[in-house]
Phi, psi and omega in degrees: 000323182293323179294322178298317179296321180293317178295319179298315179295318179297317179296317180296311182291324177295316178296319178296314180296313180295322178296316178294319181293320179290326178286316183231087184298335181275011185291341181267358183264127185295329178299323179290327176292326176296318176301314180301312180294323178296317180295319178297315181294318181290328179290334176291332178265006182064032175241083184275137183286156178297323180300318179290322181293321181291340179282344183271129179283150178300325179296327177296317181292323181290317185273352188286137171248257173245108181275150179280174185294326180294323177294319179294319178295320179299319180295315179294320178294322176299322181291326187260325190262354179264000000 
């Protein structure tokens, strides 16, 4: 039973890592993490970068009400990690 749990965890983490890497290939580059942290810090001060703004589609802005935190993280990650 213990071997099954270990295989399941390895399969889960491998799939999670590969999924993130395929979606955002730049996730392993430290310069991109600096970009991510800068956008988060500037958004707290209401100074959003042009790079992040250009990643948002106009339909998102038109249809947006109150987006949850995961949607906001996805937008910032798309701006920095792609």
